[in-house]
C-alpha positions in Angstrom: 0.0 0.0 0.0 1.5 3.3 -1.1 2.3 5.7 1.8 3.2 9.4 1.7 5.2 11.7 3.9 5.7 15.5 3.7 6.1 18.2 6.4 6.4 21.5 4.5 2.7 22.4 4.7 0.4 23.2 7.6 -3.1 21.8 7.2 -4.6 22.9 10.5 -7.8 22.0 12.2 -9.6 25.1 11.0 -8.7 24.4 7.3 -9.7 20.8 7.7 -13.2 21.9 8.8 -13.4 24.3 5.9 -12.5 21.5 3.5 -15.1 19.2 5.1 -17.7 21.9 4.7 -16.9 22.4 1.0 -16.8 18.6 0.5 -20.2 18.2 2.1 -21.6 20.9 -0.1 -20.2 19.2 -3.2 -21.7 15.9 -2.1 -25.2 17.4 -1.9 -24.7 18.6 -5.5 -23.8 15.0 -6.5 -20.1 15.6 -6.9 -17.0 14.2 -5.2 -14.4 16.8 -4.6 -10.7 15.8 -5.1 -8.5 17.7 -2.6 -5.9 20.1 -3.9 -2.2 19.3 -3.8 -1.7 21.7 -0.9 -4.4 19.9 1.1 -2.9 16.5 0.4 0.5 17.7 1.4 -0.9 19.2 4.5 -2.7 16.0 5.5 0.5 14.0 5.0 2.4 16.5 7.1 -0.1 16.4 10.0 -0.7 12.6 9.9 2.6 10.9 9.3 1.3 7.5 10.4 -1.8 7.6 8.2 -0.2 8.2 4.8 -1.3 5.3 2.6 -3.4 6.0 -0.4 -6.3 4.3 1.4 -5.8 6.5 4.4 -5.8 9.7 2.3 -8.9 8.6 0.3 -10.7 7.8 3.6 -9.7 11.1 5.2 -11.2 13.1 2.2 -14.2 10.8 1.6 -13.0 9.7 -1.8 -14.5 6.4 -3.0 -14.8 4.2 -6.0 -13.6 5.4 -9.4 -12.8 8.8 -7.9 -9.6 7.3 -6.5 -8.2 7.3 -10.0 -8.2 11.1 -9.9 -6.5 11.0 -6.4 -3.8 8.7 -7.9 -3.2 11.2 -10.7 -2.7 14.0 -8.2 -0.3 11.9 -6.2 1.7 11.1 -9.3 1.9 14.8 -10.2 3.2 15.6 -6.8 5.9 12.9 -7.3 6.8 14.3 -10.7 7.1 17.9 -9.2 9.5 16.6 -6.6 7.2 17.2 -3.6 7.1 13.5 -2.9 9.6 10.7 -3.4 8.5 7.2 -4.3 10.6 4.4 -2.7 9.5 0.7 -2.5 5.9 1.8 -3.2 6.0 4.5 -0.6 6.0 8.2 -1.1 7.7 10.7 1.2 9.6 13.9 1.3 13.1 13.1 0.1 14.5 15.5 2.7 12.7 13.9 5.6 13.3 10.6 7.5 10.5 8.0 7.7 8.8 7.5 11.1 10.8 4.3 11.6 14.4 4.2 10.6 17.6 2.2 11.1 20.1 4.3 13.1 23.6 4.1 14.3 24.5 5.3 17.8 27.3 7.9 17.9 29.9 8.5 20.6 28.3 10.0 23.8 28.7 13.8 24.3 30.6 15.1 27.3 27.2 15.6 28.9 26.3 12.0 28.4 23.7 12.5 25.6 23.5 9.9 22.9 23.0 11.0 19.3 22.4 8.8 16.3 22.8 9.1 12.5 20.4 7.6 10.0 21.9 4.7 7.9 19.5 5.4 5.1 19.5 9.1 4.0 18.6 10.2 0.5 18.1 13.9 0.9 20.3 16.7 -0.2 22.8 18.1 2.2 23.9 16.7 5.6 21.9 14.1 7.3 19.7 15.4 10.1 20.8 15.1 13.7 18.9 12.7 16.0 18.8 12.7 19.8 18.3 9.2 21.2 16.0 9.3 24.3 16.4 6.0 26.3 13.8 4.6 28.6 14.6 3.1 31.9 13.9 -0.4 30.6 16.0 -0.1 27.5 19.3 -2.0 27.2 22.5 0.0 27.5 23.6 1.2 24.1 27.1 2.4 23.1 28.9 3.8 20.1 28.4 1.8 17.0 25.2 0.0 18.0 22.6 -0.2 15.3 19.0 0.2 16.3 15.5 0.3 14.8 14.1 3.6 16.1 10.8 5.4 16.1 11.4 9.1 15.1 9.6 12.2 16.1 10.4 15.5 14.3 11.2 18.4 16.6 12.3 22.0 16.1 15.4 22.2 18.3 18.6 24.1 17.7 20.9 21.1 18.0 18.8 18.3 16.6 15.9 17.8 14.2 14.6 14.4 15.4 14.2 12.5 18.6 14.3 8.7 18.6 12.9 6.0 20.8 14.2 2.4 20.7 12.1 -0.3 19.0 14.8 -2.9 19.1 18.5 -3.3 18.7 19.5 -4.6 15.3 21.1 -8.1 15.5 19.6 -8.8 18.9 16.2 -9.7 20.2 15.0 -9.1 23.7 14.1 -12.3 25.6 10.5 -13.2 24.8 8.1 -14.8 27.2 4.8 -16.5 26.4 2.7 -17.3 29.4 -0.4 -16.8 31.6 -0.8 -13.4 33.2 -1.9 -13.3 36.9 -3.0 -9.9 38.0 -1.6 -8.5 41.3 -1.9 -5.4 43.4 0.9 -3.7 41.6 1.0 -5.1 38.0 1.2 -8.9 38.1 3.1 -11.9 37.2 3.6 -14.1 34.1 3.8 -17.9 34.4 5.6 -19.1 31.3 4.0 -22.0 29.3 7.3 -23.5 28.3 7.7 -27.1 29.7 11.1 -26.4 31.2 10.4 -22.9 32.5 9.6 -22.8 36.2 10.5 -19.1 37.0 7.8 -16.5 36.9 8.3 -13.0 35.6 7.2 -9.8 37.4 5.2 -7.2 35.4 5.3 -3.7 36.9 2.2 -1.6 37.1 2.0 0.3 33.8 3.6 -2.5 31.8 0.6 -4.8 31.7 -0.8 -3.5 28.4 -4.3 -3.8 29.8 -4.0 -7.6 30.2 -6.7 -9.4 32.2 -6.1 -12.1 34.8 -5.8 -15.5 33.2 -5.1 -14.2 29.7 -2.4 -15.6 27.4 0.2 -12.9 26.8 3.4 -12.3 25.1 6.0 -10.3 27.0 9.6 -9.3 26.7 12.3 -8.9 29.2 12.7 -5.3 30.5 16.0 -4.5 32.0 18.8 -6.8 33.0 18.2 -10.0 35.1 19.0 -9.7 38.8 20.1 -12.4 41.1 17.6 -11.1 43.7 13.9 -11.3 43.1 11.9 -12.2 39.9 13.1 -11.0 36.5 11.0 -8.1 35.1 9.0 -8.1 31.9 6.6 -5.9 30.0 3.6 -7.3 28.1 3.7 -6.5 24.4 0.7 -8.5 23.1 -2.5 -10.0 24.5 -3.4 -13.3 22.9 -6.7 -14.1 24.7 -8.1 -17.3 26.3 -5.3 -19.9 26.5 -7.8 -22.7 26.8 -9.4 -22.0 23.5 -8.7 -24.9 21.1 -7.6 -22.7 18.3 -5.0 -21.0 20.6 -2.8 -24.1 20.5 -1.1 -23.4 17.2 -1.2 -19.7 17.9 0.9 -20.3 21.0 3.5 -22.2 18.9 3.6 -19.5 16.3 4.3 -16.7 18.8 6.5 -18.9 21.0 8.8 -19.7 18.1 8.7 -16.3 16.4 7.2 -17.6 13.2 6.0 -14.6 11.0 2.3 -15.2 10.3 1.2 -11.8 8.8 2.4 -10.7 5.4 3.4 -7.0 5.0 1.2 -4.9 2.8 3.8 -4.5 0.1 4.2 -8.3 -0.1 0.4 -8.8 -0.5 0.2 -6.0 -3.1 3.0 -7.6 -5.1 1.3 -11.0 -5.0 -2.1 -9.5 -5.9 -0.6 -7.9 -9.0 0.8 -11.1 -10.4 -0.8 -12.5 -13.6 -0.8 -16.0 -14.9 2.3 -16.8 -17.0 1.8 -17.2 -20.8 3.6 -19.6 -23.1 6.2 -17.2 -24.4 9.5 -19.0 -24.8 8.3 -21.9 -22.7 8.1 -25.5 -23.9 4.4 -26.4 -24.4 3.6 -29.3 -22.2 -0.2 -28.8 -22.1 -1.0 -31.9 -24.1 1.1 -34.1 -21.7 -1.3 -36.0 -19.3 0.4 -34.9 -16.1 -1.5 -35.5 -12.9 -1.1 -34.4 -9.3 -1.4 -36.8 -6.3 -1.7 -35.3 -2.9 -3.4 -35.8 0.5 -7.2 -35.1 0.3 -6.7 -32.0 2.5 -3.7 -30.6 0.5 -3.4 -26.9 0.7 -1.3 -26.6 -2.4 -0.4 -28.8 -5.4 3.2 -28.1 -6.5 4.2 -31.3 -8.3 2.8 -33.3 -11.1 4.0 -36.7 -12.6 3.7 -38.7 -15.8 5.4 -41.9 -16.9 5.4 -44.0 -20.1 7.5 -47.0 -21.4 10.6 -45.9 -23.3 10.1 -46.7 -27.0 13.9 -46.7 -27.6 14.8 -50.2 -28.6 18.2 -49.7 -26.9 16.4 -49.2 -23.5 14.2 -52.3 -23.4 12.1 -52.4 -20.3 13.0 -48.8 -19.5 10.7 -45.8 -18.7 10.4 -42.1 -19.3 9.3 -40.3 -16.1 8.3 -36.6 -16.1 8.2 -34.5 -12.9 6.8 -31.0 -13.3 7.0 -28.5 -10.5 5.3 -25.1 -10.1 7.5 -22.3 -11.5 7.6 -20.1 -8.4 10.7 -18.3 -9.7 8.6 -16.6 -12.4 6.5 -14.8 -9.7 9.1 -14.4 -6.8 12.0 -12.6 -8.4 15.3 -11.8 -6.7 15.2 -8.7 -4.4 11.4 -8.3 -4.6 9.2 -7.8 -1.6 7.9 -11.4 -2.1 11.5 -12.7 -2.2 12.6 -10.9 1.0 9.6 -12.3 2.9 10.0 -15.8 1.5 13.6 -15.9 2.5 12.8 -14.5 5.9 10.2 -17.3 6.5 12.4 -20.0 4.9 9.6 -22.5 4.6 5.9 -23.0 5.3 4.9 -24.3 8.7 2.0 -26.8 9.0 -0.3 -27.2 12.0 -3.5 -29.4 12.4 -5.7 -26.4 12.1 -3.8 -23.9 9.9 -0.8 -23.4 7.8 1.6 -20.5 7.9 2.7 -20.3 4.3 6.0 -19.1 2.9 4.1 -17.3 0.1 0.7 -15.4 0.1 -2.3 -17.4 -0.9 -2.6 -15.7 -4.3 0.6 -17.6 -5.2 0.6 -20.7 -3.0 -3.1 -21.5 -3.4 -3.6 -20.2 -6.9 -1.0 -19.2 -9.5 1.7 -21.6 -8.3 -0.7 -24.4 -7.5 -1.1 -26.9 -10.3 -4.9 -27.0 -10.4 -6.7 -29.5 -12.6 -7.4 -28.2 -16.1 -5.7 -24.8 -15.7 -2.5 -23.8 -17.6 0.3 -23.3 -15.2 3.9 -22.3 -15.5 6.3 -25.1 -14.5 9.9 -26.3 -14.3 10.0 -29.9 -15.5 12.5 -32.7 -15.8 12.3 -35.6 -18.2 14.2 -38.6 -16.8 15.1 -41.8 -18.6 15.3 -45.0 -16.5 16.7 -48.3 -17.5 15.1 -51.6 -16.7 17.0 -51.8 -13.4 15.6 -48.4 -12.3 18.8 -46.4 -12.8 18.5 -42.9 -14.1 20.6 -42.9 -17.3 19.6 -39.5 -18.7 17.7 -36.4 -17.8 16.6 -33.1 -19.4 15.3 -29.9 -17.7 12.9 -27.5 -19.4 10.8 -24.4 -18.5 7.3 -25.1 -19.7 3.6 -24.5 -19.5 1.5 -27.5 -18.4 -2.1 -28.4 -17.7 -2.9 -31.1 -15.1 -5.5 -33.5 -16.4 -6.5 -34.6 -12.9 -5.9 -33.6 -9.2 -6.1 -36.9 -7.3 -5.8 -38.0 -3.7 -3.5 -40.8 -2.5 -6.4 -42.9 -1.3 -8.3 -42.9 -4.6 -5.2 -43.7 -6.6 -4.3 -46.6 -4.4 -7.9 -47.9 -4.4 -7.8 -47.8 -8.2 -4.7 -49.9 -8.3 -6.2 -52.3 -5.8 -9.2 -52.9 -8.1 -11.8 -50.3 -7.2 -11.4 -47.3 -9.4 -13.9 -44.5 -9.1 -15.5 -42.3 -11.8 -12.4 -40.0 -11.9 -9.7 -42.6 -11.9 -11.2 -45.3 -14.1 -10.6 -43.4 -17.4 -7.0 -42.8 -16.3 -6.0 -46.3 -15.5 -4.5 -47.7 -18.7 -2.7 -44.6 -20.0 -1.6 -42.8 -16.8 -2.0 -44.7 -13.5 -0.7 -48.1 -14.5 2.4 -46.8 -16.3 3.2 -44.7 -13.2 3.2 -47.9 -11.0 5.1 -49.8 -13.7 7.8 -47.2 -13.6 7.8 -47.3 -9.8 8.4 -51.0 -9.9 11.7 -50.6 -11.7 12.8 -47.8 -9.4 12.4 -50.3 -6.5 15.2 -52.3 -8.0 17.6 -49.4 -7.9 16.5 -48.5 -4.5 17.1 -52.0 -3.2 20.6 -51.9 -4.7 21.3 -48.5 -3.2 20.0 -49.4 0.3 18.8 -46.0 1.6 17.8 -46.0 5.3 14.4 -47.7 5.4 12.7 -46.3 8.5 9.1 -47.2 9.2 7.7 -44.8 11.7 3.9 -44.3 11.9 2.8 -40.7 11.3 0.1 -39.3 13.6 -2.9 -37.5 12.2 -4.8 -35.3 14.6 -8.3 -34.8 13.5 -10.2 -31.7 14.7 -13.9 -30.9 15.0 -15.5 -27.7 13.8 -15.0 -26.3 17.3 -11.2 -26.8 17.0 -11.2 -29.7 19.6 -9.4 -33.0 18.9 -11.9 -35.6 17.9 -9.4 -38.5 17.3 -5.8 -39.3 16.9 -5.1 -41.7 14.1 -2.0 -43.1 12.4 -1.8 -42.3 8.8 -2.0 -45.1 6.3 1.0 -45.6 4.1 0.4 -46.8 0.6 2.5 -47.8 -2.3 1.4 -44.6 -4.0 3.1 -42.6 -1.3 6.3 -44.4 -2.0 5.9 -43.9 -5.7 5.6 -40.1 -5.4 8.5 -40.0 -2.9 10.8 -42.0 -5.3 10.0 -39.8 -8.3 10.6 -36.7 -6.2 14.0 -38.1 -5.1 14.9 -38.8 -8.7 14.1 -35.3 -9.7 16.1 -33.8 -6.8 19.1 -35.9 -7.7 18.8 -34.8 -11.3 18.8 -31.1 -10.3 21.9 -31.6 -8.1 23.7 -33.4 -10.9 22.7 -30.9 -13.6 23.9 -27.9 -11.7 27.1 -29.6 -10.7 27.8 -30.6 -14.3 27.2 -27.0 -15.4 29.3 -25.7 -12.5 26.6 -23.4 -11.2 26.2 -22.5 -7.5 23.3 -24.2 -5.6 22.2 -25.3 -2.2 22.7 -29.0 -1.5 20.6 -31.0 0.9 23.2 -32.5 3.2 22.8 -35.4 5.6 26.0 -36.5 7.3 26.6 -39.9 8.9 25.9 -40.4 12.6 28.5 -39.5 15.3 30.3 -42.3 17.1 28.6 -41.3 20.3 25.1 -41.6 18.8 26.0 -45.0 17.3 27.2 -46.3 20.6 23.8 -45.3 22.1 22.0 -47.0 19.3 24.0 -50.2 19.9 23.0 -50.1 23.6 19.3 -49.8 22.7 19.7 -52.6 20.2 21.4 -54.8 22.8 18.8 -54.1 25.4 16.2 -55.2 22.9 18.0 -58.4 21.9 19.6 -57.2 18.7 23.1 -56.2 17.6 24.7 -53.5 15.4 28.2 -54.4 14.2 31.1 -52.3 15.4 34.5 -51.6 14.0 33.6 -51.0 10.4 32.6 -48.1 8.2 28.9 -47.6 8.7 26.6 -47.8 5.7 22.8 -47.6 5.6 22.7 -51.3 4.8 24.0 -52.1 8.3 21.2 -50.0 9.9 18.7 -51.6 7.6 19.7 -55.1 8.8 19.0 -54.0 12.3 15.6 -52.6 11.2 14.8 -55.8 9.4 15.7 -57.9 12.4 13.3 -55.8 14.6 10.5 -55.8 12.0 7.4 -57.6 13.2 8.6 -57.8 16.8 7.4 -55.8 19.8 10.6 -53.7 19.5 10.0 -52.6 15.9 8.8 -49.0 16.7 11.5 -48.6 19.4 14.4 -49.6 17.0 13.0 -47.4 14.3 12.7 -44.4 16.6 16.1 -45.0 18.2 17.7 -45.2 14.7 16.0 -41.9 13.8 17.3 -40.3 16.9 20.9 -41.5 16.1 20.8 -39.6 12.8 22.3 -36.2 12.4 19.9 -33.5 11.3 19.9 -32.7 7.6 20.7 -29.1 6.6 21.5 -26.9 3.5 24.9 -26.1 2.3 26.5 -24.7 -0.8 29.1 -27.5 -0.5 28.2 -31.1 -1.3 28.8 -33.5 1.6 26.4 -36.2 0.4 23.2 -37.5 1.8 23.8 -40.5 4.2 20.2 -41.4 4.8 19.3 -41.6 1.1 22.7 -43.2 0.2 23.2 -40.5 -2.4 26.3 -38.6 -3.5 24.4 -35.5 -4.7 21.1 -34.3 -3.5 19.3 -30.9 -3.7 15.7 -29.9 -3.1 13.9 -29.0 -6.3 10.3 -30.3 -5.9 8.6 -27.9 -3.4 9.4 -24.2 -4.2 6.0 -23.1 -2.9 6.9 -24.2 0.6 10.8 -24.2 0.7 13.1 -21.3 -0.2 15.9 -23.8 -0.9 13.9 -25.2 -3.9 13.4 -21.7 -5.2 17.2 -21.1 -5.1 17.7 -24.3 -7.1 15.1 -23.3 -9.6 16.8 -19.9 -10.1 20.1 -21.7 -10.5 18.7 -23.8 -13.3 17.2 -20.7 -15.0 20.6 -19.0 -14.8 22.5 -22.1 -16.1 20.2 -22.5 -19.1 19.6 -18.8 -19.8 15.8 -19.1 -19.5 15.2 -15.6 -18.3 16.3 -12.6 -16.2 14.7 -14.1 -13.0 17.5 -16.6 -12.4 20.0 -16.6 -9.5 21.2 -13.1 -9.0 24.7 -12.0 -8.0 23.4 -11.1 -4.5 21.8 -14.6 -4.2 25.2 -16.1 -5.0 27.1 -13.8 -2.7 25.0 -14.7 0.3 24.4 -18.4 -0.5 26.1 -19.6 2.6 24.1 -17.2 4.8 20.9 -18.3 3.1 21.8 -22.0 3.8 22.4 -21.3 7.5 19.2 -19.2 7.8 16.8 -21.6 6.1 18.3 -24.5 8.0 17.4 -22.6 11.2 13.9 -21.7 10.0 13.3 -25.4 9.2 14.3 -26.4 12.7 12.1 -23.6 14.1 9.1 -25.0 12.2 9.7 -28.5 13.2 9.9 -27.5 16.9 6.7 -25.5 16.5 4.9 -28.3 14.8 6.1 -30.8 17.5 5.0 -28.5 20.4 1.6 -28.1 18.8 1.1 -31.8 18.5 2.1 -32.3 22.1 -0.4 -29.6 23.2 -3.2 -31.1 21.1 -2.5 -34.6 22.5 -2.5 -33.2 26.1 -5.8 -31.5 25.5 -7.2 -34.7 24.0 -6.0 -36.8 27.0 -6.9 -34.2 29.7 -10.4 -35.7 29.9 -9.0 -39.2 30.6 -6.8 -38.3 33.6 -6.8 -41.4 35.9 -7.1 -43.9 33.1 -4.6 -46.6 32.5 -2.6 -46.9 29.3 0.0 -49.3 27.8 3.2 -48.1 26.3 6.9 -48.6 26.0 9.8 -46.8 27.7 11.4 -44.5 25.1 13.9 -42.6 27.1 15.8 -42.7 30.4 17.0 -39.6 32.3 18.3 -38.9 35.8 15.0 -37.2 36.7 12.7 -39.9 35.3 11.4 -42.2 32.6 9.8 -41.3 29.3 7.0 -43.4 28.0 5.5 -43.5 24.5 1.8 -44.4 24.8 0.6 -47.0 22.3 -2.8 -45.5 21.6 -1.8 -42.0 20.6 1.9 -42.0 20.3 2.0 -39.3 23.0 5.1 -39.0 25.2 4.8 -38.7 28.9 7.1 -38.5 31.9 7.2 -40.7 35.0 9.1 -38.6 37.5 11.7 -40.5 39.4 10.0 -39.7 42.7 7.1 -41.9 41.5 9.3 -45.0 41.2 9.2 -45.7 44.9 11.2 -44.9 48.0 14.5 -46.4 47.0 17.3 -44.5 45.3 17.8 -45.1 41.6 21.2 -45.0 40.0 21.3 -43.6 36.5 23.7 -45.3 34.0 23.9 -42.9 31.1 25.9 -45.4 28.9 23.5 -48.3 29.4 20.5 -45.9 29.5 19.1 -47.6 32.6 17.9 -46.8 36.1 18.7 -49.3 38.8 17.1 -49.5 42.3 19.7 -49.4 45.1 17.6 -51.7 47.3 15.6 -53.9 44.9 18.1 -54.1 42.1 15.2 -53.4 39.7 16.6 -52.3 36.3 14.5 -50.0 34.1 15.6 -49.6 30.5 14.6 -48.5 27.1 12.2 -50.8 25.2 10.4 -52.3 28.2 6.6 -52.7 28.1 4.8 -50.7 30.8 1.4 -49.9 32.1 0.9 -46.4 33.4 -1.8 -44.2 34.8 -2.3 -40.7 33.5 -1.8 -38.5 36.5 -1.8 -35.1 34.8 -2.3 -33.5 31.4 -1.5 -29.9 30.9 -2.8 -28.7 27.5 -1.1 -25.2 27.7 2.3 -26.8 28.0 1.7 -30.1 26.3 3.1 -32.0 29.3 1.9 -35.4 30.4 2.7 -36.8 33.9 2.4 -40.5 34.4 2.4 -43.0 37.2 4.2 -46.3 36.5 2.1 -49.3 37.5 3.9 -52.3 35.9 7.0 -53.2 33.8 6.9 -56.2 31.5 3.6 -57.2 33.1 5.2 -57.2 36.6 3.9 -54.9 39.2 6.4 -52.3 40.2 7.9 -53.1 43.6 7.6 -50.2 46.1 8.7 -49.4 49.6 6.3 -49.3 52.5 5.4 -45.7 51.8 5.5 -43.2 48.9 6.4 -40.2 51.0 9.6 -39.6 49.2 12.8 -41.1 48.0 15.6 -42.1 50.3 18.7 -40.1 50.3 21.4 -41.2 47.8 23.8 -43.8 48.9 26.6 -45.9 47.4 25.8 -49.0 45.5 26.4 -52.1 47.6 28.8 -54.6 46.2 26.0 -57.0 45.2 24.2 -54.3 43.3 27.4 -53.2 41.6 28.0 -56.6 40.3 24.5 -56.9 39.1 24.8 -53.5 37.3 27.9 -54.6 35.5 26.3 -57.9 34.5 23.3 -56.2 33.2 25.4 -53.8 31.1 27.5 -56.7 29.6 24.8 -59.3 29.1 21.6 -57.4 28.9 20.9 -58.8 25.4 20.9 -62.3 26.7 18.8 -61.4 29.7 16.1 -59.8 27.5 16.0 -62.8 25.1 
């Protein structure tokens, strides 16, 4: 939204009334009066925070088509030099905007702090700015950069006064919690699971919050060793028990941007569908999209057919077409800056925080059925063993012949096609599965890590409450799409490497020796083994997973193997992908929801000379910073999604406090035992104080707890029965009481008043601990 700023004119209250009187008279005569240039400039001067074109039109009562005349007057003011247009904003070139980036100068002998603007485009010397600190502001010194709110003043030694919004490069500590009103202000009880310290809110810093409200606050002033730390409330978020507040809590807690700036929305709204131009016409190719039934976007389409080349008997041609986001999100644009800032989309059970506005993510960049859409596509040739022997990238225009759901495609292949899939069986769906069959041969030879972890699906009612927790079905069609996407990602990495163009690789390094040792201990405790003293390959881990398959330890071994993995990340250098057993891998297939894929698309555009919207010099210069940033935003989203799931599960189980559940021990810590419940997959904690009166010795290496009196050994993988003692939806915490282990009642002391004080292990218990550690596998068998 265009905004304007000018301060040379004085449009006072009296003149405003006069204008309104004349405007009212004109309205009676059936006319809408456009304000003069002087009147517009005067309004901008007197109302520096209400300077958008919409604000000006509203102030002067201009509606409908009459705004065209207002736009004309504003453009004339710009041409005459009264206003300056920068990034869709208009302001006096000799004035600073209300919010500016400033640099603190050396204190004066009197101790005053002045600042200089880092963005000055006027003629002559930059204006002088006096910084006015508040008592709660952090200490600032020479060279500090701040975002400041400016007020113009008419003083001899300075022209502006600045207040701190935030210090650039640092963020004040943020607190999300429940506000409890007191006699003088109140307190905030944080909702973080691990936060037990409350924060004091002085009177005057409550932001009008009511008792029991969910609030966001920030630290005010340095922490003190004495008393509670102080905070000021910056936002009120309403009732914390409201079902739809669950994901909102995670969004605020993890600092995920969920509102698009006006200039980003305006840029997206102006976008038009791409035409054919110099693109390859793929509209006659029967590409289809296959997604979850509740998919919010459709950014990939597939098609396969047998290769008619006699030299490639039994081979296939596989096409993967991806939405051409780069056409709409160009380097340096407002959309680009916001997409990079977000890094990726974040998905919650009740909402999505998209990387791109809906005009793009849900419309122009979504491959809707029957609609021409710009795309980046790759044609891959597979031999009869499923190996990719050739590929070709193109920038095209496609039209999906069908938007299908995983379930209906699988049902069609299982013999029950519906009206939509029946006509597609012979020419589209069956060839896709035939091509998938040959890729399975190459996958078996490559031996990528084959984890089988059930994915939870939280279903919500119309009121936002959890109605059920199910485990998602996993079909062959899921694996088909995954395998084709992996092939396309490999092709992108190989293409850009061959053409020596910069890109972002998806890197997954091998596990650390320490994590592998922990996995070996878990495997041994469950009766399995993982070889030691050799170079680890995914095939070794797959043997462990295969051995556990079908046993009661299957989920535990899969989860423990996942935990032993390092976290994947983005990097301009190629360090390979351990989990997929691939030398080169890059993300190409989801530019709607991942900024990394957009970078890869731009790199392909630059490499092939497909347009001016390819990777820019600035993109290349900051590639390493971008890799670090989007790796961080990915982790941020994962943490927010995980916390939201925990809170929904706690809310779902809160009505079943006191009920008994079965589960398996999934973690051991000095302070207690973690249990994963069978029914929902929720994780809960059995505090060590609930294990009985005796002292429990924690063995970090063996991941066990052992009773000093009873010799009871508690370890990962054991079957347990627990009672739900507490469920706290606002934190997502579950507290459990342990009832039995491996169908044996937990031995307890004569009372549960507390644990005995720590004491040394008696020699008998020491020997038993050593024996357990050496021969626990034999014991468990």
